[in-house]
C-alpha positions as CSV (number, residue, x, y, z in Angstrom):
1,M,81.9,101.3,-40.4
2,V,83.7,98.5,-42.1
3,R,83.0,98.2,-45.9
4,E,82.8,94.8,-47.4
5,Y,83.0,94.0,-51.1
6,L,81.2,90.9,-52.3
7,P,81.6,90.2,-56.0
8,P,78.7,88.7,-57.9
9,L,79.0,85.3,-59.4
10,D,78.1,86.5,-62.9
11,A,80.1,85.4,-65.9
12,K,77.8,86.9,-68.5
13,G,79.8,88.8,-71.0
14,L,83.2,87.6,-69.8
15,K,85.8,86.5,-72.4
16,V,87.7,83.6,-70.8
17,C,91.0,82.1,-71.8
18,V,91.8,78.6,-70.5
19,V,95.4,77.4,-70.8
20,A,95.5,73.7,-70.1
21,S,98.3,71.2,-69.9
22,R,98.2,68.1,-72.1
23,Y,100.5,66.3,-69.6
24,S,98.3,64.2,-67.3
25,K,95.5,65.0,-69.7
26,M,93.1,62.6,-68.0
27,V,93.2,64.9,-64.9
28,T,93.4,68.2,-66.9
29,E,90.3,67.3,-69.0
30,R,88.3,66.9,-65.7
31,L,89.6,70.2,-64.5
32,L,88.5,71.8,-67.8
33,G,85.1,70.1,-67.6
34,G,84.6,71.6,-64.1
35,A,85.7,75.0,-65.2
36,L,83.4,75.0,-68.2
37,E,80.5,73.8,-66.1
38,C,81.1,76.6,-63.6
39,L,81.4,79.3,-66.3
40,Q,78.2,78.0,-68.1
41,Q,76.2,77.8,-64.9
42,H,77.1,81.5,-64.1
43,G,76.2,82.7,-67.6
44,C,79.3,82.4,-69.8
45,P,78.5,80.6,-73.1
46,D,81.0,78.3,-74.6
47,T,81.5,80.7,-77.5
48,D,83.1,83.2,-75.0
49,V,85.8,80.6,-73.9
50,D,89.0,79.8,-75.8
51,V,91.1,76.8,-74.7
52,F,94.8,76.7,-75.5
53,W,96.5,73.3,-74.9
54,V,100.2,73.4,-73.9
55,P,102.6,70.5,-73.6
56,G,103.0,70.6,-69.8
57,S,102.3,72.7,-66.7
58,F,105.7,74.4,-67.0
59,E,104.4,76.1,-70.3
60,L,101.2,77.4,-68.7
61,P,102.6,80.8,-67.5
62,L,104.1,81.7,-70.9
63,V,100.9,81.1,-72.9
64,A,98.8,82.6,-70.1
65,R,101.0,85.8,-70.2
66,H,100.8,86.0,-73.9
67,R,97.0,85.7,-74.0
68,A,96.5,88.1,-71.1
69,A,98.7,90.7,-72.7
70,S,96.5,90.5,-75.9
71,K,93.8,92.3,-73.9
72,S,91.3,89.9,-75.6
73,Y,90.3,88.3,-72.3
74,D,88.8,89.3,-69.0
75,L,90.1,86.2,-67.3
76,V,92.8,83.6,-67.7
77,L,92.6,80.1,-66.1
78,A,95.7,78.0,-65.9
79,L,94.8,74.3,-65.5
80,G,97.3,71.5,-65.0
81,C,98.5,68.7,-62.8
82,I,101.9,68.1,-61.2
83,I,102.4,64.8,-59.5
84,R,105.3,64.2,-57.1
85,G,107.8,61.6,-58.3
86,A,111.0,60.2,-56.9
87,T,113.1,63.3,-57.7
88,S,113.0,67.0,-56.8
89,H,111.6,67.8,-60.3
90,F,108.1,68.2,-58.8
91,D,109.3,71.0,-56.4
92,Y,111.0,73.0,-59.1
93,I,108.1,72.8,-61.5
94,A,105.4,73.5,-58.9
95,K,107.2,76.5,-57.6
96,E,107.9,78.1,-61.0
97,V,104.4,77.4,-62.4
98,S,102.7,79.0,-59.3
99,R,105.0,82.0,-59.4
100,G,104.6,82.3,-63.1
101,V,100.8,82.3,-63.1
102,A,100.7,84.8,-60.3
103,Q,103.1,87.1,-62.2
104,V,100.7,87.1,-65.2
105,G,98.1,88.8,-63.1
106,W,100.5,91.2,-61.6
107,E,102.0,92.2,-64.9
108,T,98.8,92.4,-67.0
109,G,96.1,93.3,-64.5
110,V,94.1,90.4,-65.9
111,P,93.1,87.9,-63.3
112,A,95.2,84.7,-63.8
113,I,94.0,81.9,-61.7
114,F,96.2,78.9,-60.6
115,G,94.0,75.9,-61.3
116,V,96.9,73.5,-61.1
117,I,96.7,70.4,-58.9
118,T,99.8,69.4,-57.1
119,A,99.4,65.9,-55.8
120,E,101.3,63.1,-54.2
121,S,99.8,60.4,-56.5
122,M,97.6,60.0,-59.5
123,D,94.8,58.8,-57.3
124,Q,94.9,62.0,-55.3
125,A,95.0,64.1,-58.5
126,I,92.0,62.3,-59.9
127,E,90.0,62.8,-56.7
128,R,90.9,66.5,-56.6
129,S,90.1,67.0,-60.3
130,G,86.4,66.6,-59.7
131,I,85.6,63.0,-60.2
132,K,82.8,63.5,-57.6
133,G,81.7,66.9,-58.9
134,G,83.2,70.4,-59.0
135,G,86.8,70.0,-58.2
136,R,89.7,72.3,-58.7
137,G,88.6,73.4,-62.2
138,W,85.3,74.6,-60.9
139,E,87.0,76.3,-57.9
140,A,89.4,78.1,-60.3
141,A,86.6,79.3,-62.5
142,Q,84.6,80.6,-59.6
143,A,87.6,82.4,-58.1
144,G,88.2,83.9,-61.5
145,I,84.7,85.3,-61.9
146,E,85.0,86.8,-58.4
147,M,88.4,88.4,-59.2
148,V,87.2,90.0,-62.4
149,H,84.4,91.7,-60.6
150,L,86.6,92.7,-57.6
151,L,89.1,94.3,-59.9
152,R,86.4,96.1,-62.0
153,T,84.2,97.7,-59.4
154,G,83.7,95.9,-56.1
155,Q,80.1,95.5,-54.9
156,R,79.3,96.8,-51.5
157,A,77.8,94.2,-49.2
158,G,74.1,94.6,-48.7
159,G,73.7,97.2,-51.3
């Protein structure tokens, strides 16, 4: 028989680190709002969340790695926004940030969630940030809650 593991959406008792980019702060603040709303709705009080602001998305992995290695957090959320411009800069930054955030989880065992919007335009970024509710920040927090529980124990479906 196939075994399924369905993690609970319970953030009670989780210590959460959010690393957020100040660049495109209008978008990142919406991402942060969505993430905080998700965490609160699933039982994590504001007092269990620390937010670290970094200059831009490129700096997200370094601070995320440092905080995850401290073993003070159960979950690290990396929130930022990278908007395509007229040069190849977008491609380099997006690739390194996504690789870097993934590496944080691999190296530390602490779930590190990529909550970075990569968009073609500011309008697209704003829409994806949650202007109409939820958005990528909410999704990142929800994925993070699930990953913490999957890595801890795993819950068997139906039981």
